[in-house]
C-alpha positions in Angstrom: 109.2 94.9 32.5 112.7 95.8 33.2 113.6 98.0 36.3 117.3 98.2 37.8 117.8 96.7 41.1 118.7 100.2 42.3 115.3 101.5 41.6 113.4 98.4 43.1 115.1 99.1 46.4 114.3 102.7 46.6 110.8 102.6 45.9 110.6 99.2 48.0 112.1 100.9 51.0 108.8 102.6 51.1 106.3 99.9 51.3 106.1 100.2 55.1 102.8 102.0 55.9 99.9 101.7 57.9 96.4 102.6 58.7 95.1 103.7 62.1 91.7 105.2 64.1 91.7 108.7 64.5 93.6 109.9 67.6 95.4 113.0 69.0 98.8 113.1 68.4 100.9 110.9 70.7 97.5 109.1 72.4 97.9 105.6 71.6 95.3 104.6 73.9 92.7 105.7 71.5 93.6 103.4 69.0 91.7 100.3 68.2 92.2 97.3 71.0 92.7 94.9 68.0 92.5 95.2 64.6 93.7 93.7 61.2 94.2 95.5 57.8 95.4 94.7 54.6 95.9 96.8 51.5 96.8 95.6 48.1 99.9 96.9 46.4 99.5 97.8 43.0 101.9 99.0 40.0 100.8 99.8 36.6 97.3 98.5 37.4 98.6 95.2 38.5 98.5 93.7 42.0 102.3 92.9 42.7 101.8 92.4 46.6 100.1 93.1 49.9 100.6 94.7 53.2 99.1 93.8 56.5 99.0 95.2 60.0 97.8 94.1 63.4 97.0 96.0 66.4 97.3 94.0 69.7 96.3 95.5 72.7 98.5 93.5 75.3 97.7 95.8 78.5 95.6 99.4 78.7 98.8 101.2 78.3 100.7 98.5 75.8 100.1 98.5 72.1 102.3 95.7 69.9 102.0 96.4 66.1 102.9 93.8 63.9 103.5 94.2 60.1 103.8 92.4 56.9 104.5 93.4 53.5 105.2 90.9 50.7 105.8 91.6 46.8 106.8 89.7 43.9 107.8 91.0 40.6 107.9 88.9 37.1 108.0 89.3 33.3 106.6 86.3 31.3 106.6 84.3 34.2 110.3 84.7 35.2 110.9 86.0 38.4 112.6 89.5 38.4 112.4 90.8 42.3 111.2 89.4 45.3 110.7 91.5 48.6 109.7 90.8 52.0 109.3 92.7 55.3 108.1 91.8 58.5 108.5 94.4 61.6 107.1 94.8 65.5 106.5 97.8 67.0 105.9 97.7 71.0 104.5 101.0 72.8 104.1 101.5 76.1 102.4 104.5 77.8 103.0 106.2 74.6 106.7 105.5 73.9 108.3 103.2 71.6 110.0 100.5 73.7 111.1 98.0 71.3 111.5 97.9 67.3 112.5 95.0 65.6 112.3 94.4 61.8 113.5 91.5 59.0 113.7 92.3 55.5 114.6 90.3 52.7 115.3 92.7 49.5 115.9 90.2 46.7 117.9 88.2 48.4 119.7 90.7 50.7 119.1 90.4 54.6 118.5 93.5 56.8 117.8 93.2 60.3 117.2 96.1 62.6 116.7 95.2 66.9 116.0 98.4 68.7 115.4 98.6 72.7 114.8 101.3 74.9 117.4 102.3 77.2 116.4 105.2 79.3 115.9 107.6 76.5 117.6 106.6 73.6 117.0 103.6 71.5 119.8 101.2 71.3 120.6 98.5 69.1 122.0 96.9 66.0 121.1 97.1 62.2 122.8 93.7 60.8 126.4 94.3 62.4 126.7 97.6 62.9 125.6 99.4 66.2 122.6 102.1 66.5 122.2 104.8 69.2 119.2 106.6 68.3 116.9 109.6 70.5 114.2 107.6 72.0 111.3 110.0 70.6 111.8 108.7 67.3 108.8 107.2 65.3 109.1 104.8 62.9 108.0 105.3 59.1 105.2 103.2 59.1 102.6 106.1 59.3 99.9 104.9 61.4 101.1 106.6 64.6 98.7 109.8 64.6 101.9 111.9 65.7 103.8 111.5 62.4 102.4 114.0 60.6 104.2 116.6 63.3 107.6 114.9 62.7 110.8 116.2 61.4 112.5 112.9 61.6 111.1 109.5 61.0 112.8 106.3 61.9 113.5 103.9 58.5 112.1 100.8 59.5 114.7 98.9 57.2 117.9 99.8 57.9 117.1 101.8 61.4 118.4 105.2 60.9 116.9 108.5 61.3 115.5 110.3 57.8 114.7 113.8 57.7 111.6 114.6 56.5 109.0 117.5 55.7 105.4 117.1 56.2 103.0 119.5 53.9 99.4 119.5 54.5 97.6 119.7 51.2 94.5 119.7 52.6 90.8 117.9 51.8 90.4 116.1 48.2 87.9 113.9 46.9 89.4 110.3 46.8 87.8 107.5 44.5 87.8 104.1 46.8 86.1 100.8 46.4 83.3 102.0 48.6 82.9 105.0 46.2 84.2 108.7 46.4 84.9 110.0 49.6 86.6 113.1 51.2 90.3 112.4 52.4 92.8 114.7 53.7 96.0 114.7 51.9 99.6 115.0 53.4 102.8 114.8 51.5 106.0 113.8 53.1 109.4 114.9 51.5 112.7 114.8 52.2 114.9 111.7 52.8 111.7 109.8 52.5 108.9 110.4 50.2 105.1 109.4 50.1 102.1 110.8 49.3 99.5 110.0 51.8 95.6 110.1 52.4 93.5 109.9 55.4 89.8 109.2 55.9 87.7 111.0 58.0 87.9 108.2 60.7 91.8 108.5 60.7 92.5 105.2 58.3 94.7 105.6 55.5 92.8 105.2 52.1 95.5 105.5 49.9 99.2 105.9 49.7 101.4 106.7 46.4 105.1 106.2 46.1 107.1 107.1 42.9 109.9 105.3 41.7 113.3 106.6 40.0 111.8 105.3 36.6 108.7 107.1 37.0 106.2 104.4 37.9 103.7 104.6 40.8 103.0 102.4 43.7 99.5 102.7 45.0 98.8 100.8 48.3 94.7 100.1 48.4 92.9 99.0 51.5 91.2 95.7 51.1 
């Protein structure tokens, strides 16, 4: 199994996705007060990593979301690539008030630190300054307003990525609990994912295709 580092970086950039309870767009009060979800990351039938998220309701109008992703690729016992990502989103009254992330992409460190100042998200990506619109939503997919966006915040590099959201309608998806009806959305543009949401609003499957044609599938445990 040989993959160029550039290809790996492209599809691991797309690792950050989450599930959430169904809510109207922007209605974060309807999200669970506390919950932990875990997903297996599968490539070519083999699990290569895990993704977890935690919702913490710290006040009636404040929500903290913590994200962790870890991936390791090897061939005949020889490590080929490692990826780790930790992020924290702090929401108050439906607005993102801070965002931080730490990413280790096979030894390359990336750090994002953003704070709301007025109607802007201001901070840094590594040693570069960032000054972004305050209504950006991180591309972590759990927020119910995600499917209405034209720009999403790249959680690894702290920049806006232009996207188009296409509603593919209802489809049948095979899960560990059996075949269920799920709503399919395609996210295209500068970020690309295929996402299926269950009737309760949780993400049941996400697919990302790498440049070499291999597919990553995220499966809820």
